[in-house]
C-alpha positions, 0 to 999 in steps of 0.5 A: 712460135717455138713454144707452140711447135714444141707443144704440137710435137709433144702431143704427137709424140705421146699419142703416136706410140699407142697407135703404133703399138695397136698396129703392130699387135694387129699385124701379128694377129693377122699373121697368126690367123693366116698361119693357123689356117693350114693346121685345119688338116689335122682336125675335124669339126661339126657345127650346129646352127639355129636361126629364128626371126624375131620382132622388134621386142626380140620375140621369136615369130618364126623358127627355121630348121636347125642344120648340122654340118661337118668338115669334109676332106677332098681328094686333094686334101682341101676341106669344105663343109657339108650338111649332115642333118636338117632339123626337120628331117630333110635328107641332106644334099648328096648325103651319100656321095663322095667328099668331092661331090659333097663339096660342090656348091657348099657354103663355107662354114666361116663367119659371114664377116671376114676376121682378117678384114677386121684385123688389117684395119689399123684404125685401132687403140689398145683399151686394156692389157692383162697377163693373158689378153690384150683388148683393142677397139677398132673404128671403121675406115671409110677410106677403104669402103671402095676397095676392090677386095671384098674382105677389106671393104667389109672389115673397114665397115665394122666397129669392133672390139677385139681380144687377143691372146697375149702370148700368140696374138691370135684373136680370142673374140671379135665383137662388133657392129656393121656401121658402113656399107662395105659388107652389103652385097647380093648373091645368086642362090644355088638351089640344091633342094628345089628346081626353082631359080631365083633372082639375086638375093641380098645378104643379111650381114650388112649395115646394122648387123651385130655379132660376136665370134669366139675362138679356142686353142685345141692342143695336139694330144701328143704335144706337137705344137705344130698340130695345135689349132685355133678353132671357132667355137661359138658365133652369134649374129643379129642381122636386120631383116629385109622388109617384105622378104618372103624367102630365107636362103641358107645351105642351098635351101629356100625356106618360106618366111610366113611372118613379118620380122625385124631381125634374123638371129643366128647362133652356131656351136662347134665340136672339134675332134683331132683327126688322128688322135681321135679325142673329141672336144665339145664346147657349150 
């Protein structure tokens, strides 16, 4: 009996530190992510988004208008993102209005999944380490699929591989798949270009969606580390399409869907510019 308990204790003692190490790293990553957000006040950025509907073979059956958005500063110093240009020439909503007006009813430019929601899930293990990065695997957590916080529900639904910057613990890349139902949801569209009012619509970022998101550290040109900012530079989403759907909604606009499709592909590229210094950084 004593020998058996010793074996059990030994097994637990060899696996627990690894789990604790992963949890500690993720706690640092969440803290780094949240401390980074206020630093956006020092930076401007512009994002270009493309969307296309593809069939089961991956062939595009319909391409939707590209949209370019920019960060806008409200009177109180907070930021939003507003449309600068539509690829088909449509005039942007409230294009000539002041920033506070342009911020009205605008969707935030951020990944449709919640990064912090993924990082607070400690069902994780360290896969590899180098001098520069730590790579971790995170499993879905079914116990949190009913959580009252939508970010936690969605994060708990994602099987992800996370690469952290070894020096700061900030996420460099999150790649994953939605394997549970916590990201499923509906929303009431706000139509900024048409008078039509529609019933609630289903989100495309739901079970079956795959994605990757990458961040890059942009440094203040005067050497002030407090102004350094991690910014999302590239994003890719492959999302299951709702069979029979006739409308795609994004950025306050409804676009007719004329072809049957299997998945909606969205890509985003961001250009950053330091607010005061004015040196422009382009990511490709």
